[in-house]
C-alpha positions, 0 to 999 in steps of 0.5 A: 929408676924408670917405670920399665925398671920397676915393672921388671923388678915386680914381675921378675919377683912374681916369676921367681915366686910363682912361676907365672907372669900372667895378670891374674897371678899378679893380682892373686898374689898381691892379695893372698901371697905374703912374699910377693905382697911385701916385695910389690910394696917394697918396690913400689915404694923405692920407685915412687920415692924417686919420682917427683910427682909420685913422691907426694901422691903414691909414695905416702900410701905405698909407705903406709902400706908397706910399713903395715906389712913390715910389722905384720910379717916381721920383716925389716927391709928398708925400701932404699936397700939395693936389691936386684931382680928376682928377689924371693922370700921363702917364709916371712918372719924375723928377717932383718937387712941393713939398708946399706947392705947390697943383695944381687939378683935371684937371692932367696932368703929364708926366715930368721935371716939377718944381714947386719952392720958391724960397727968396729973391727976389720969387718966394719960395714955392711954385707954385699951379697952376689947373684944366685945366692941361697940363704938358709933359715936363721943364717946371719951375715955380719959386717963388710962381707962379700958373699960371691955368686952361686953361694948357698949358706946353710941354716943357722950359719954365721958368715963373718968372712968373705965367701967365694963363688960357687960355695957351700957354707955351714956352721958357726963360724961359717966354713966352705965345705964344698963347691957345689954352690946354690944350684937346686936351691935358686930356681926359676931365674929364666925370667929375662926374655919372658918379661921384656 
């Protein structure tokens, strides 16, 4: 990851959370904003871990701060997890993501969400979440499940099967109830031209 890539990820997260790319907004939310603060240190850990000089200077400090916020906010997303731009955590608390999971760009994750591993059976593996996906409070995505693009997953839904693009999924187990997708749930995705 280059510094340009790192900067883009940090600013895309900031824009999705605050609708603002100003330096004042960045510092304000780095100090007071839980969601952005967590994202910032997660991105910083990943960036600094991959750079020889930073791995032994910045990374240990970033890792310490990141670990502090992991416990304080009740969010367990390993910094090595592959997460696209514009990552949005609606409310902190009870979020667990397996490090082998993949999350696309512009994903909204609510409190109580789990992206977990299945160790056996036909779904053995880890979830792959597409772009522009909304995951409601308490939802669980378990095993080698592929969630398509523009999907909305309802509160407390348990997803154990692949979900096609533009679906709305609810229930236990999760069932597709419409093809209206995540429009209206995933907002402020027009940051690419504003950042670059």
